[in-house]
C-alpha angles and dihedrals in degrees: 000000000000124000123191127196122187125204139165102070123134148121120312137164122247110278093030132115140237134179119215122201131201117195117199127204114198122012144240115244117238128359112354145168132223121198147180122227129177138200116210121202111283093004137096124258112280139193118259109170144327138201127197129217086261092053097253108152139195133183139199112252091243093064103029112128093016104059128053126195120203140160137215108208093190090058094034088230136133124204138201115203108199118195133173090023119200130201089250088063088071106121147111106275119214131195118217139179139194143161108272092237094062133071099214125079102225099179126061138174126225095257134244125232121240117187122184116193125209 
């Protein structure tokens, strides 16, 4: 069983930065991926970034060059460093995890609110 808890959200002005954290209890055996998703007001949940257990990363075009995903295996934690924030980044951000071999993210955190003012 894997449990994920996000933290680090808050209110920030456009152009500012935030770092989100996702602490995992338990682990997934073998190769795996952890990811960030977000749900903006009035829109469906969307992919933001992922990182594999071999530190391969990928980003949505909307955040590429501004956001950085990383993981600390010793702390069993994944981070999302968000720079140059825009009002359209306002969303609830969710952490997720899955075995690399599957397509479905089976484990989700409760979400953390990020609000970017203009």
